[in-house]
C-alpha positions, 0 to 999 in steps of 0.5 A: 573530452567527453569520451574520456569523461564517459570513461571516468564516469562509467570507471566511477560507477562501476567502483561504487557498485562493487563498493556497494556490493562489498558493503551489502555482503559484509553488512551484519543484520541484526533483530533491531537493525532490521526493525529499524529499516522498517520502521524507517519506511513510511510507506511500509509502516502506513501501508501495515496500518491500513492492512491491518485494518482490512485483516481485522474486519475480514477476521471479525467477520469470519468469527461472528458471520454466521451469528450475524446472519442468524441473528439477522433472521436471514436463516432460520438454522445456524447450520445453514447460515454458517454454511453458505456464510463460509461458502461466501467468504471462501469463493471471494478468497479463491477468486479475488487473489489470483485476479489481484495478482493479475492486476499487480502484473498489468501494473508491473508490465507498464514499468517493466515489461512482461511480468515474471517470477522475479518481478513478481518477487520484486527482484529485476526492478530498478531501484528508480522504479521502486516508489512509482510502482507503489505509488500506481498499485496504492491508488488501485488498491484504494479504489478497490477498497472504495468500490467493495465498501459500495457493495458492503454498506447496502448489505445493512438494509437487506433483507434477503439472504441471497442479496446480502450474501451477493453483495457481500461476496462482491465487496470481500472479493474486491478486498481480496484483490488488494492482497497480491499488491499489498505484499509486493509494495511492502517489498519495494518499500525498503531495500532488496536486503530487507525485503523478507523482513518488510513482509514479516512487518506486514504480516506482525502488524496485521496480527498484532493490529488486525486479526487479534485484537479486533475480533475481541472489541467488535465481539464486546460491541455486539455484546453490548449493542445485542446482548441477548444474541450472545452465544451461550455454552450450549452454542445456541443464543442467550435468548432467541426471541429477544435477539430478534427484537435486537436485530437493529443493534446487530446491524449497528455491530455490522456497521461499526465492522464496515466502518473500520475499513475506512481507517485503510483508505486514509492510511493507504492514501498516506502510504501513496502520498509518502511514495510521491514525495520519494519520487519527488527526492529522486527526481531532485537528485537526478536533476541535480546530479545531471547539472553537476555532471554536464557542468564537469564534462563541459559539453552542456550548454553554457547559458544554461549552467549561467542560469542555474548558477545565477540562481544562487549568485548575489542580486549584484552579480545577477544584475551586472550579468544582465547589464553585459551585453555579451552575455550569453543569457541575453541571446547576443554573446559572441560564440 
């Protein structure tokens, strides 16, 4: 009976898989259905919002970084300020991105074995592992962002250019280490057929809510807090001497930019919680499916299923079952 049940269940499983493949093959995709699929994934939506906060700050510092460094009187020459600031930012991206890829490979190795090209693209990963991998990666991404802020915020009080750029370099390196994991989480947040659009959704959100509006907003804030440090038509500050007196306003502008990254911690934590919720749903469905399959096969422990169904019986029937001395629930039934 057990062998027959296994054969029938395998046939049903193969049939359902073939039907699912045929449905996916003949399914028509439109731009509205793709957008809807992305918006229906809370993991992807919150992840995209958190990434937009990071991209917006990185773009803002890349735009005004040289002016900030010069306004803070860390360098006397604008060319030197832009040169060294650009080197620090570029090295952070060059070093941080591959290190983040190695970190993502180590996480994948825990779940699917040695990482290869297919697993790095989200292929070859069982659907049951999508959200456990995502939750594990999001936790590490949040940790990297938090540590990066510990290096970035002290630059607000630094007066030496070397220390300022070193701490900023470490903080940016840690931020760039999150990029690979975030891309992989975005792909795992949706079904296989929607993964290219999930990456497009992530990129579009980072532009619409990140590197397009935030540099404009932070530029206006800087001009408000340090109006003499605005760049004039000649490429110099409007009033260099008065700009030196408005150093506190420049540091406040930097503090606002750094603080904006805190939104990513919030949204990434929400994304992790949504992934954990999906894990809980999958486990509950798996337990219910196993119980029903074992009950249908008749090979399971009778007491287990009597207890399982007694949870859903009226109180009177439970009481009568407890009073029945031959009940297997009491441990003395006739076998």
